[in-house]
Each structure stands twice: as structure tokens, then as C-alpha cells.
N, C-alpha and C positions, 0 to 999 in steps of 0.2 A: 437219527441225527446226522447232519452233514459233517463229514470229516473236516478237521481244522485246515488241512492242506487244500481241500476243495474250496472252502470259504475264502482262503487267502488268494487262490487263483481267481475266484470270481471278483473279489475286491480289486485285484490288480487289473483285471479286464475292464471293470467299471472306471477305474482311475485313468486307464489308457484311453477309453472312449471320451471321457470328459476332456482330457488333455487334447485329444484329436479335434474335438469340437472347438475348443478355445483357439487352437492353432489355425483351424479352418476359418474362424471368424476374423482373426487378426490378418491372415493371409488375404482374405477377400477384401478387407479394408485397405491393405497396401496395394492390391491389384486394381481395385475400382477407384481408389484415390478420391479425386474431387467429386465423383459422381455421388458419393455418400454425403458430401458436405452441402448444407442448404445454400442455394444460390442467392446472391444479393440482387434484389430487384428494386431497391429504393431509388427514387428520383434524386440525382445528384443535387447538392446544395452547398453553399459556402457561407462563411460568416457575413453578417450584415455589417457594412462599413459604418464606422462612427460618423455622426453628423453634428455639426456645431449646434449646441443649445437644444438638442432634440429631447433629451431625457434628463432627469435629475442627476444621474451620474455624469453625463456630458457636462452639465453646467457646473457641477462641483469640481471636476477635474481639469477643465480647460484652463483656468488661470494658473494652476500648478504646472500643467504641461507646458504652458507658454513660458513660465519662469524657469523651467528646467528642460529646455528644448533639446531633444535627442537623447534624454536620459530616461531611465526607468525608475519608478519609485517602488520601494520594498519595505515590508514590515513583517516581522515574525509573529506567528500566532502560536504561542506556547500553551496558554491556559485553555482548557476545554470549553468553558463558557464563552470566552472571547472568540474561539474558533467557530462556535455555533453562531454567535451574534454577527460575526463578519459575513458569513454566508447568508444569514437571514436579512441583514440590512441591505446588502448589495442586490439581493433578489427583490426586495420590496422597492428599491430605488430603480431597478431596471425598467426601461420603457421600450426596449427594442428587441433584445434577444437574451436567451439563456442557453449556454452550451455546457452540458454536464457529462463528465466522463468518469466512471468509477468501476472498480473491481467488485465492490460490495455495496449494496444499499439495503440495510436491514429493515425488517418489518417490526419496528419498535417505536418507542416514544419519540426519539430524535428523528428517526426516519419519517415518522408521520408529521411532525411539526414542519420539517423542511418540504415535504410533499405538499402540505397546505400552502406554504409560501409560493411554491412553484405553480400550483394550480391557480392561486390568486393572480399571479403574474400573467398566466395564459388567459385568464378571464378578462384582463384589461388590454389584451391584444399583443402581449409579448410572445414572440416565436420561441418555442422550447424544443431543443433537440437533446434527448437523453440516450446516452450510449453506455450500456452495462456489459460486463463480462458475463457470459451465460453460466459459467460453472457454479456460481453462487446465487443464480436467479431461480433455482428450482423451487417450485411451489408459489412463485410470485406472479405467474402468468395472468391471473385474474386482475390483480391490481395494476400490472403494467399495461395490459390490454385496455383497462378502464381509462388510464391516462392517455394512451395512444388514441382512444376514440375522440378525445377533445380536438376541436378543429385547429388549435394552435400548438398541439403537442405531438411529436413523433418519437417513438421509442425504437431503438435498434439494439440487437444483441450481438456481441462479438463471438465469433467461432461457435455458433449455437448447436445444440442437439436438434436433430430432426424430431426425435421422439421426446415429448415433453415430460412424461412421467411414467412410473410403473416399471414393469419388467423389461419392456422394450428399450427404455432409456439405459438400463443396466447393460443390455445386450449391445447397444450402440457404443457404450463406453468401452466395452471390450474390443469391439470391432474397430473402432477409431482410436485405439489407445495411444497411437503415436501423434496423430493430428490434434486430438483433444488435449494433449499434454501442453500445448502452447496456449497461454492465456494472456489477456490484456490486464496488466497490473497498474496502468496509468490512473492518475487521480487529478482531476481539474474541475474547477467551478468557475465559469467565465460569464460575466454579466456585461451586456452591451458592447462586448469587445473592448471595454475600457478597463475592467478589473478582472484579474485571474487569481484564483487561490490554488496553489500547486504545492503538494507535499506528500505526507505519508498517510493522512487520515482517509479511511473509508467513511461511509455514512452509517452510523450506528451508535447506540448509547455508549458502548465501551470506549469509543474514540473521543468522546466529549465529556468524560467524567460524570456520566449520568447513570452508572450502575453502582449499587451499593457493594457488590461483591468483587467485581473485576473492572479495572480501568487500564487503558494503554497510555503510557507517556509518549506523546506524539508531537509533531511539529509540522507547520505549514508556513509558506511565504505568501503573503498577499502582494500582488504585483499590479502596477499601473504603468501606462506608457507603452513603449515598443515591446517590452517583455510580454505584456498582455496580448499584443498582436501576434507574437510568436506562438503563444499557447493556442490562440484561435486557429492559426495555420496548422498546427499539429492536430487539433480536433478535426478540422476539415479533412485532413489526410486519412484519419481513421474512419470518419463518418462515411466517406465515399469509397473506401476500400471494399474489396469483395468479401472481406471477413466480417463486415458489419451487415447484418440481415434484419430487415424490418420485422418486428414481432408479429405484425398483422399477417405476414405470410406463413407463420409457423403455427398459429393457433387461432381458433374462432374468436371473433370479437365479442366483448361483453360490456356494452356501454352502460347497462343498468348498474354495473358495479361502481361506477364513478361516484355516485351520490353516497353509497355506503362507505367508500374509502375516505371521502372528505368528511363525512359525519364522524367517522372513527377518529380522524385526525383532530377534529374540533373537540371531541370528547377527551382525547389525550391532553389537549391544551388546558383543560380544566382540572387536571390531576395535580396533586401536591408536588410530585417530582418534576413537573414542568415549570413550576413557578420561578425558580432561580434563573432559568433560561429565558423566559419571557420578561422577567425583570431586567436582566442584563440587556436584552434587546430594546426594551423601552428606554433605557438609559443611553443607548447608542443611536437611536433613530434620529434622523436629521441629515440634511445635505452635507453637513460638515464632518461626517464620520471618517471617510477615507482621506487621510492627510490632515485631519483635525483631531478628533478624539483618538484616532489611530494614526499617529505621525508616520510619515514615510521618509525613508532615507533615499536620496536620489543619486544614481550612479550611471556612468556610461558603460560599465562592464558587468552587465547582468544579461544572461542568455538562458532561454528555456530550450531544452533539448528532449528528444524522445527517440526511442527505437522506431524503425519503420513498422507500419501496421502488419506487414507480412514478413516479419523478421526471420522466421524459420525457413523461408523459401529463398533467402539471398545468401550468396557466398561472400559478398563484399561486406566486411565488418567495419569499414572505415567510418560509417555513420552510426554505428551502434553505440549506445551509451557506455557500455563497458570499455570501449576503446577510448572514449573521451576521458573517462574517470581514470583509467590506467595512465594516460598521458599526464593528467593533473597530478596524480600521486608520484609519477616519475620525476616531476620537477621539484620535489621536496628537497630542501637543503638544510633545514633546521628542525622542523617539527611536522609530524603527521598525527592528527587526532581523528579517530574513527568511531562512529556511533552506528551500531547495526544490531537489530534484534536477533537476526539470524546471521551469524558470522562463520562462514565456511570458506576460508581464503584459498584452499587448495594448495598444491605444491608450488605452483607458479607465484601465486599471491604471497605465500609465506616466504618464498625465496626473495621476492622483491622487498618485503619488509625487513628481512634479515640483512639484506645488502644495505638498506638505509641505516639500520642500527650499526652495522660495521663501519659506515661512513660518518658516524657521529650524529645522525638524525634521531631526535627524540620521537618515539612511537608510543602512542597511548590508544587503548581500545576499550570501549564500553559496550558490553553485550549482555544478554540475559543469562542469569544463573539457571541451572536445571530446574529449580523450584519456580522460577519466574517464566520459564520458556513454555509456550503452549504446544510446541511440537518437539517431542523427545527425539524424533529421528534427526532433526537438525542439530540438536545438542550432541547426539552421537557423532555426527559429522564434524562438529567443531572441536570436540574434546581432544582429538588426536593432535591438534595444532597448538595446544596450550603450552606444553613443555618446551618445544623448540623455540617458541616466541619468548617465553620467559628466560630461557637460557641465553637467548640472544640479547636480552636487555629490555624487552618491551614492558610497558606498564599496562597491566591487564586488570580490568574491573568487571565484575558481574553484578547486575542489578538484583537487589533482594526481592523476594517474592511478596513483600508487604505483609508477611506473617501468615500467609495462607497455609502452606505446608500440608495441604490436604490431599495431595496426589491427584489433582484435577487434570494435570497434563497427560495426554495420551500419546501414542506413537505417532499419529499423523494429524492431530489437531484437537484443540479443546479451548476452554475459555480461561486458561490460567496465565496468559502472558501479561507482562507488565510494561516492557519496553517495545515501542513500535517506531521510534524516531530513526530515520536513516540520513546520516549527515557525515560530512568530511570537512576538516579544516587543514590547510597546508600552509605552513610558514606564516601563520597569523595573517594571511592575506587572501589566499584563494580558498574557495569552499563550494560545497554542494549540499542541497537539501532536496529530497524527492522521494520516490517510491522504491529506489534501488537498494535491495539488501546486498550485502557483500557475500554473495553465495553463487553457486553455479546456476541455479534456477533463474535468478535475475539476470545473470550474465548472458545465458545462451538459450533459455526456453521462453520466458515471459517477455512481453514488451514492457518497458519501464520509461519513466518520465521524471524530469527534475530540473532544478535551477542551478546553473554554474555561475559563479561570480568571481571577480578579482577586485576586491574592495576591502580595505582594512577595517572599516567600521562594521560592515556586515560580518566579517570574520571574527572581530572581537566579540560581538553579540553572540555568535554561534559558539565561540570558545567558552563564554560564560555558561551556556547551556551544557556543554561538555563537562565543565567543572562542577556544575550542580548535580548532574547525573552520576558523576564519578565520586561525589562526596561521601563522607562516612555515613550519613543518614540513609542514603539510598543504595549504596553499593558496597560489596566486599572487595577488598584489595587482595589479589592473588600473588603469592610469592613462593619461592622454593626454600625449604629449610636447609640446614647444614648438610643433611644427607641427600639433598636434591629431591625431596618429596614435596608434592604440591600441597599448599595450605591456603585456607581462606581466612583473611584477617577481618574481623568485624571491629572497625575503628570507632563505632558508636558506643560500644560497651565501655564501662569503667571498672577495671582497666581494659584496654583492648584485648580481645581473646581470639584465638585461632581455632578453626575447625579442620579436622583431618579428612573429612569426607564432604561431599556436596551438601551444603547447609540446607536445612528445612526440607529435606527429602526423605522418602521411605527407601528401604532397601530394594523394593520392587522397582521404583523409579530409576534408581541407580543401575540396577541390573538390566533393565530394559534399554537404557541409553547405551550401556556398555555392549550389549549384544548387537544392537543396531549399528554401533560403530564398526563392527567386524564385517558387516554386509556391504556388497558393492553398490551402494545407493547414492554415492556422493553427487553424481551428475544430475540427480533428480531433486537435490535438496536446495 
């Protein structure tokens, strides 16, 4: 029998060799740099310009645009069915172009229904450009290549893997660990350059209230007029950047898959769970939807902004979204309301909020509770900032889990989240809705996109959503007791009752979040 000391030495040698291999892979990735990154070889293209009376969307919007010259129209999409219907209606009414940019597009019922609409648009001659982040496109190559094979559809992937599957993909992830850490988190659905839907929703059942077990509370803004043109310009910048690579250059084509994909989408449309969505769509179809069944508020002060496509390669942060949001928050004189599923303000952000509180500014925050958070690592990063904010006078609310309490959240991702809205209201006038979480990953690693406005009507509507999310039925109110201990007040109970630990969680969830909070991971959250 081998002596224990010999076994220990052999195990140490093995661990040393594995570590050396990992370091060699990472070092080679740093040294080779762009040589490991797939090259963009796509033909440059730009948004097709609007033309008077050419498409149903042109004809529906031209009188409204003429009546509100120089202004952008906006409407919130809070309800999941309405958010689906809006995308489906403008896609069915598009006659010129569809430019779609997303972090995730799930292979599920909602994803299939919208793919069917996009395919039908391409069949009638609409040019479709689909740009997806590659981190969540694993396993979708066959479907994406099938769409790309259509004469009117082109699919590109942002910062993609050379190796599409298996062990080599994992090896590449280790080798390119730093470059692959930068992802495109933008979300935009643009039809004919006339209408843009910008906000927090990815494409998937849980973002549109279509799953019986898990649903995200989310928010989009539907935009028309100059703001839609700004979204188109942002799309063009990403589409033509060297980070966007045509999928046809990464994997072999499979045109025979297209029929199967559309057949499966048609089959999904006949399922019971699709009926409420198709019924809502039938109720909304017609040229009078945008600005009619879905009223628009028109304003001169609506702007769509995004981080640059190669954000991580630039040192000038003046055009980064985090800079614009910091400027907007810095202008607060009376009230700052924040909604963020992942809230990790960091020392600088916390200090800014504490200065506002000291100056008499009301600060309110809605984020996920541990039970409602799908990423325990983010909650671990957030929990250290609760006490200083509460001591400074902030009003802090954590969204309830909806009664799940089943331990579904994992350290780095699961299906247990409830809140996905990302929004800001400042002084009941200025505001933001978009993809930007108030955390370091959104600030410095991912590209983000959103709508900034200076308009009391839009701000009042957004404040109503804040009040709904922070209300007793949906959220716990956090406070400090007489001994300075953190408590969670459930105001929906009769009488209201306090919890002394993270509500609706197991000891393992709480321990995991606590241990993660001790690790130096904040810059990655």
C-alpha cells in the first residue's frame, strides 16, 4: 500500500500540473489576443430609411409624427401579454426591416411564436437582421443557421466562441476568460425604423408571464419617432462592429432545419398555453395599435443611449451608460427611486446615495430578496450595503419570492428570480428604463442600453410602477430594530409581522450568500 505521504505528494503534483495547464491556457489567450477571437467578415449594412406610406407602420405613424413634429412617442409595456403582443403586432405590420438585438432568445413557446412572426415577415420580403450575444446561444446553432439560410435573414453573434460545443468550447472559455467576460446585454426590437421596443426583457417564456413556475417582473418602453431612429443607429454600430460575427462563418449551414423550426413553432401556436398570447394579439391587430390601442405620450426629451460595442477596449468613459446615469443621479434634489434586480452599488455608489440622504434627498430602492434572486452571488455582493444605507435613512424594499421558497437559486444562476425591471426616477421628472443593472458588471463589463427621459408624465407613470413593486403585496420593507438589527417587515400580513432572517429561504441559501459575500467577486457581479 502506498504511504499516505506519497499519495499526498502525488496529489499535490497533479494539482500543480493542472494549475500550470490552466495558467498556460490563460497566458496564451492574453498573448495571442485577437488571434483567438473569430474575425468579423460580414458585409456592412445600415438601417433602411423610412419612406412615406410604404408600410402599414409608415401609414399608421405618419399622421402622429406630423402632429408631434420633432417629438418621440413612448408607451410603457408592463404586462407580459401586452409586451408579447406589441412585438408581434409591429412585426406583422413591418414591411421593410426588422432589427433585433438580444442577450437571450430562448428555445421555448414564446421564442417559437416570435420566430414564426419573424419568419413570416422575411417571407413577405422584410429584411431581418438578428444580433444575439453568444454566451447564451449554446445549443441553438442549428436553429440560428436555419434562419440565417433564409434569403432575407442574417444572424450575427456578439463576441462568439470559435468552438461551438463540447470540451473544446470549455477549453476556449478558460483560454479567453478575460475577453469572453465582456457580453452584450442590450435589448431592442426595431420594426421599419419606425418603432423600437427597448427595455429589460429578453425573449423567453419567463419574461412574458408564460411559465407556471417562474416569471420575471419586467418593463419595456415602446418608442416611435426620433428615439426609434436613435435605437436603429445603435443597432447599426453593433451590427457593423468587429465583435459581431456572422454565424455562417462559425458553423456549417443547415437549411433543411428551417422547415422543422417553423413546423415546431406552428405546433406551439396550437398549444393551450399559447392561447392567451394569440388572443391578445388578435385583439391588438390593426393599423391603429401604436398610438391607438396603445396610446403614446409624446415628448421632446426622450433619448436612447448605449455603451459602445467595444466598450472594454476604450479608456474614454464619457459615452458609457454608467457615466450618463451617474450624472442623472447626481442631479437629484428631492427624490431618487431605484429599481434593480441586481443591486450592488459599490463603495462609490453607496457614498453618493448617502450624500443625497444627508442633503435631505429621499432615496428608495426596490431589489430582489434572497428568495427571489436567481443569483446568490449577486445577493452576497448586495447584502453588505444594506446596513449603511438603512442607517443613512434609505427606504429599502426586497421583492418577495412569490411563495416559492424551494431553494431554486444557485450561486451563479437559476430560474428563481422574480424582479427583472431596471429603472430610475429622479425628482419625479427624470428617469431611465433599460437593460442596466445597478452593479459593476453592467457598469464596466457588459454593454448596456436604455432610454433616458426628462418628462414629468413618463416619470409619474414610472413612479407608479415603483410604488406597485414596493407595495405590501409584492415586497418586504426592511428596517433596523431598536438594537440596530436588520428586520424584514411583511406588511401584507394581519397584523404585519417581522422576520429576523432572510424570508422564505433555507439555512443553506443564507449560508451560501454569506460565504460568497466574503469573496473578492464584486467586480464580476
